[in-house]
N, C-alpha and C positions, 0 to 999 in steps of 0.2 A: 504493500500500500504506500509506504513512504519510508524514508530513511531516518525517521524521528528517533532520537535516542530514548532508551527506556529510562523513565524516571524512577527513582527509588520510592517505595511505598512504605506505609506504616509497618507492614508485616516484614518487609525485606530490608529495612535499615532506616536510619535516621536521616533527617534532612542534611544536605551539605552545609557545612558551617557558615558559608557565606550567603545562603539563600535568604536569610532575613535582611542582609545588607542589600541584596539585589532588589527585594521588594521595596525597601525604604528609598533607595536611590531612584527607582522608576517612579514611585509615587511622588517624590520630590520634583522630578522632572515634569511630571504631569501637572503639578500645582504651578510650577513656574510658567509653563505654556498657557495654562488656563487663566493666569493673571492678565494675559494680553486682552481678554474679553472686556475687562473693566478698567484697564489702565488709563484710558483717555476719558472716561465718563465724567470725572470731576472737572475737566478742562474743556469739554465740548463747547459750552457757551462762550469761552474766551478764545477758542481756536481762530476765529476770523481775525481777531486783533493780533494774536501771536504770529499768524502766517501771512498777514496782509492780504486776505482773500475774503470773498463773500461767504455768507453762512452756508449757502448751497454747495459752494466749491469745497469749503472746509470739511463738510460732511463726508467727503470722499476719504478722509483719514480713517473713518469707521468702515465705510463700504469696501474699501480696498482690502482690508483684512478679511472681511467676510468672503469676498470673491476668491481671494488667494487660497484661503483655507479650503473652500469647497473644491477647488481644482486640485490642490496638492494632496489632500487626504487619500483619495482612492489611488492616485498615481504612486505616492510614496508607499502605500500598503502593498501594491503589486511589486514595486521595485524591491521592497523589503523581503518579500517571499522569494524573489529571484536571486538577489545578490547579498542578502544578509540584513536581518532586522535591526541589529545593533548598529550596523554601518549607516543605515538610513536614518535611524533615530539620532545618531550623532550629527549627521548632515543637517537634519531638521533643527537641532539646537544651535548649530553654527549659524544657520540662516537667521534664527531668532536673535542671536547676539549681534550679528552684522546689521540686521534691521534696526535693532535698538540703538546702536551707535549712530547709524544714519539719522534716525529721528532725533537723538540727543544733540546732534550737530546742526539740525535744521532750523532755519528761521524763515523759510518760505514753503509754499504749498507742495511743489513737485517733489523735493527730497522727502518731505513728510509722507506723502502718499507712497513713494517707493519704499521707504523704511517700514511703513505699516504693512505693505504687501509682503515684504520679506518676513515680518513677524507672523503673518498669517500662514506662510508656507510651513511653519513649524507645527501646525495643528495636528499632524499625524502622530505626534509623540505618544499620545495616550493609546490609540489602537495598536501601535507598534510595541509599546510597553506591555500591553496585555498579551500580545502574541509571543513576545519573548518569555513571559511567565509560563505560557503553555509549554514551551519547548524546554525550559530549564528547571522549573520547580518540581519538587516531589508532589505526587498526586494529592496527598492529604493536606497540603498547604495551598493548593491552587484556587479553590473556590473562594477562600477568605482573601487571598492576595488579589484576585480579579476584582472582588467587591471593593477592596481598598483603593486599587488603581482607578476604578470607575468613579469612586467618591472624590478623587483628587480634582476632577473637573469642577465639582461644586465647591470644594474647599478653596481652590484658587480664585474662582469667580467671586465667592462671598467675602473672602478676606481681602481681595484686591481693592474693593471699593473703599472701605475705610482707610486702608493704608495709602491708596492713591490720593484720597481727599486730604489726609494729613500732610503728605508731601507737598501737594499742590498749594495748600494753605500756608505752609511755613518755609518753602524753598522755591527756587526757580522751577518752572515746569519741565525744564530739561532734565532735572534730577530724576523724574519719573523714569525716563528712558535709560539713564546711567544705572539706575537701580536694577531695571530689568536686564540690562546687559551683564551686570555683575552676577546676578542670580543665574543667568544662562551659563556664564563661564564656570561657576561652581557646579552646576548640574552636569556640564560637559566633563569636567574633571572627575566627578564621582562615577559617571558612566564608564569612563576610560578605565578606572581602577577596579570597579566592582562588578560590572555587567559583562558576562561572556557573550561571545558571538555564537549564534545557533548554527548547527550543521544542517538544519532542515531547509532545503531549497527546492524550488520548482524547476529551475533551469529554463531553457527555451529562449525565445526572443521577446523583447519588449514591444508591445503593441502601440507604436507611435501614432498610427492613424486613429486608433480607438481612443487614445488619450487626447488627441486634438479634438476629435468629435465630442467627447464627453465634456471637455473644457468649454468648447463653444456653446454647447447646449446648456450647461449649468450656469455659465456666466450670463447668458441671455435670460434664463429663467429667474435667477436670483437678482439680477439687475432690475428686471421688471418688477419683481416683488418688493425689493427694498427701496426703489426710487419712484415707484408708481404713484405714491401719495404726493410727491413733489411735482412730478410731471403731469399728473392727472391720469386717473385710471382709464379714461376713455381717449387719451391722447394717442396720436399716431405712433409716437415713439414707444409707449408702453405696450400697445396692442401689437406693434410690429415685433417687439422683442419676444412677446409671448408666442407669436406665430413662428418666429425663427426657432425658439426653443423646442416647440412641438415637432417641427419638420426635422431639425437636426437630431434630436434625441430618438425619433422613430427611425431615421436612416442609420444612426449609430447602432441602435438595437439590432437591425437586420445585419449590419456589418459584423457585429460581435458574435452573432450566432453562426456566422460562416467562416470566421477566422480560426486558425488552429490554436493560437495562444492568445486569447482575448484578454483585454485589460480587466474586464469583469465577466466571469462565467455566468451568463444569464440563466443557463439551465440549473446551475446550483442555486442561484438567487431565487428561482421560481419554485424550489422545493418548499413545501408547506411550512416547515419550521423556520426557514430563513425568511421567506416572504412575510409571514405574519409577524415575526419579530421585528422586521424592518418597518412594517406598517405601524406597529405599536410604538416604535421608536419615533416616528414622525409625530404621532399623537402626543407622546410624552414630551417631545421637544416643544411642541406648541404649548402644552399645559405648564411646563416648568417656566417658560419665558414669560407667560402671562403674569405670573407673580412678580417677576423682576421688573416688569413695566408698571404694575399697579402700585405696589407697596412704596417705592421711593417717592412717587408723585403724591400719594396720600400723606406721607410724612412731611413733605416740603411745601405743599399748598398752604396758603395763609389761613389762619383760624377764622377769618371773616367769612369764609365760604360756608362755615357750619359743619364741615366734615374734614377739612385739612387740619393738620396738626402743627404747622408752622415751624418745623424743625430744619436744621441745617443739613447739608449734604453729608457732613461727617457723622451726624446722628443717624441719618438714614443708612449709611454704611454700617454703623455699629449694630443697628437693628437687624440688618440682613446677614451679618457675619455669623451668628449662631447656626444659620441654616447649613452652611458648609461643614461646620463641626459636627452637627447632628448627622449629616450624611456619613461622615467617617465613623462616628460612634456606632451607627447602626449597620456598618459594613459586616461585622462578625455575625450579627443576627441574620442578615441576608444570606450569608454563606451557610449558616447552620440550617436554615430552612431549605436552601437549595440542596444541601447534602441529604436532608431527611425526606423531603417531598418533591424535589426537582425544581428547576428554575421557572417552570411555567407557573407553579403556585406562588413563588416569590414575586414574580412579575404581577400577578393578579392582586396580591396583597398590597403591593406598592401602589397600584392603580386606585384601589379602594381608599387608601390613606390619603393620597393626593386629592381625590374628589372630596373627601371629608374635610380636608384643610380648606379648600375653596368654599365649601358650604359654611364653615366657621367664619371665613373672611367676610361673607355677605352680611352676617349678623354681628360680627365683632370687628369694628373698624374705627372706633371712636377714641381709643387709648393706645399709647405706645406699646404697652404690654400685650394688647390684643394682636398687634401686628407681629411682635416677637413670637407669640404663641403660634400664629398662623404660619409664619416663616419656618418654624421648627417642625410643625406637623407636616407641611408640604416637603420639607427637606428630608424628613424620615422616609416618606413615601418614595421620593425620587431616589434615595439611597438604596432602598430595596430593589426598585426597578432597574436602575443602572448597574447594579451588581448582577442581576439576572440576565440581562440582554447579551453580554459577551458569552456567558455560559451557554445560552441557547444557540448562538451563532456557532460557537466552536463545537457544540455537540452534533452539528449537522454538516461540517465541512472537513475535508482532509487537512491534516496538520500542515501540509505544504502550502495551503491556501488561506491560512489563518489570518495573516496580516491584511490581505486584500479584503477578506470578508468582514473583519472588524472595522476596517477603514470605511467600507461602504455603509455599515451600520452607523458609524459616527456621522457620516454625511447625511444620513436620513434624519438624525436628530437635528442637525444644523438646518436642514430644509424646514423642519417643523418650527424651529425658533424664528426663522425668517418670515414664514407665513404668519406666525403669531404676532410678530412686530407689525406687519402690514395690516392685519385685521384689526388689532387693538388700536392702531393709529387712526384708521378710518372711523372706528366707533367713537373714540374719544374726541376726534375732530368734529363729529357731527352731533354728539350729545354734550352740549355745553351750557354754561351759565355765564352771565355777565356780572363782573365785579369791577367797579370803578372804570368802566370803559374797556376792560380786557375780557376776552373770551377764555374761559377756563373749563376743563373737563368737568362734567357734572357728576354728582354722587351716583346717579342711576347709570351713567356711562361706565363708571368703575365696576358697578355691580354686574352689568352685562358682560364685561370682560371676565370677571371672576366666574360667572356662570358658564361662559364658554370654556374657561380653564377646567372647571369641573366636568363639563361635557366631554372635553378631549380626554380626560383621565378615564371617564366611563367608557369612551370608545376604545381606549387602550385595553381596558378590562375585557370588553367583548372580543376584540381581536385576539387577545391572549387565550381566550377560551377555545379558539380554533387550533391552538398549537397542539401537537401530538403529546399525549400523556407519556409518562415514564415511571418506571418503578423507582422507589427511593434510592436504591443503590446505583442506579444508572445516571450518574451525574458527571459533570466534566471533571470533577476532582478525583474520580476513581480511576484505577489503572485502565489504560486503553486496551481494548480487546476483551474486556471482561464479559462473560456471558450475559446477555440481556442489555448490555450497554448501548444506549442510543447513540453515543458518540461513535462506538465501533460500527453500529449498523449504518450510520450516516456516512462514515468514511468508506465502508465497504460499498455503499451505493455509488459514491463518487468514483471509486476505483473501477467498479463494474462499468460505469458510464464511459470512463476514459478508455477502458479496454475495448 
């Protein structure tokens, strides 16, 4: 099936002495990369002044990161499977460092956009890190380590906001990027010392045509979604980009089905376990980002609205920070349920918790502690779900395709967050109140967005219900090839298809 090395199991020996260090280093690298999501949020209102540009042009400092990440994640995943996951992870971190330095030295728009795009190219670190864990860790540690690595996405995003707000308030805005560059260098050094290179490779040729087609389709789609509100949803530019995305992605799909070494194996992607996990990931990405859009605004809107809490960006960041920590705290619980009942159950539990959190938010939104509670509840649910998704993906693909499959799953979550931002933006722009001559989002607008967040979580629950069931022993953390193991069955199916 593959040349994957046999991992030691609980029965056959103890974990390698450096396995804990591998997990810690990869999780740290994931946190550093996820910091890029919230790094510029505190300075977005000031970017036009800093960069001597209009507000619409300065917004490209955010959009460029989104587009670069969408393109880089599946490409880096495939290259990691072919040429080494550690190698591609290190290249990704180097790009992050280089992009951070470019931004730190920038005083105009173009260098800032270039630097932010380079930072976005590092987005594949988390799926690559999860894939390295599958190759290198003993089976009994894998489920917990995957959950911890997945949680690093939330930890970096949650802690990044208050940290960035503190730096922006007390130092030059350039210090934000010097800090991210320094953290990147530290992560790179730790990876060099502690993380081994996997021997699991797919070989073959890289699909350049497929990568260009996917890049063109994704950029068109995400550009239309992210900028449609500024350009107008009915404008020729927006509709034209949507049309280009449909045509290019359909043509790309036909090409991928006919090439010998595709960038994305669509036949594997169409397998029920992979397909429904990816669809649930889109729903969860939508649901998770809805909270990130609503809570900071509720905290910062003036108290004269009757529902705003009039707090600073720093306070908003501190309110959101516990969410990431809760995700990490619940990672062991997610792993334990995955081992006992399978990742399908873990994913469904996470969906229920997230939906309940949004339900609480609709009725509890008048005090700071209300929003802290809501943030923690939703964070716990996301922690369960994000720990289960990689296990579901890896339970259905060959070890030599792990990085590409995980990268595609990460991309699905990103598409969900992009759609969430666009939908919430439309709702909050159209459901407004007037305060002192200024149009502000209304309380009912926020409640509609929260209801949509709950609905997206409920949709993820329904999609998860269609996932194949598995016996408690048949989880990704068990030895490969174990009788009854769904991972073994899925890998065997892949091998049979290739044959």
